[in-house]
N, C-alpha and C positions, 0 to 999 in steps of 0.2 A: 505492500500501500504503499505511493507517496505522501509522503509528507504535508501537502493541501489536500486527498480524502480525509488523511488521518488527522487537520486540523475542522476538518469541512462534519466529521463524522461525527466530531468533543463538544463541536457550533450544536448538534442537531441535536445530540445528546440532552450537555445542559441545556438547550431551547424548551427544551419538552419536560426535563424532569424540575424545572420553574414551574411549569405551564406559561410558558413562553413562547411567540412567535418574535423572526425577525421581516421586517418587512423593504431592509436595501441591507446593505452593507457600505462600511465604506473604510476604504484602508489611505491609512496615514504613515505617510515616514516621514520622520526628523535626519535629517542628516548633518558631517559635524559642517561646523560652523554657521549653525541656526538656523538656517532654510527649511520648509516643508512643501514635502511635497503630496496634495490628499487628490484621490476619483473615491466615486462611489455609485451606485447606481443605484437604484429599489425595484421593488418587482410589486408586481402586479394586486394578486396577492398578497398577504402576508402568509407565512410555512416558515417551522420548526422541525422538516422532513431534510433530511443534507439530500435525498435529489434533486430534491427545489432553487435549496443555495450551491450546487456543484454551478451549476452553466452563470450561474454569478459571476463568483468568487471566478472558472476560471475568465470569464468578461474582466477586474477590475489588477489578474495575473498575471494575465498572458499579451504577449508585445501585440503591439497594434501590427492590423496588416498591410502589406506594405505597399508603401506609397499612400499610407494615411497617415491624416493629421495626425502632430503627437505632439 
């Protein structure tokens, strides 16, 4: 299991255990020197299942397609 998949599965388990659901995911990177980079995506419906969270997490962490603005 990849690190990303492991994190997504654990997030889904944590949300379900707490009786919560995610409406979106946000990735924030704090780099040396104080700069911050952030990207987020929202889902059409809230979910606590890793099958729903996985595509969203992939969009956050995969590099943009060739020719896409970044």
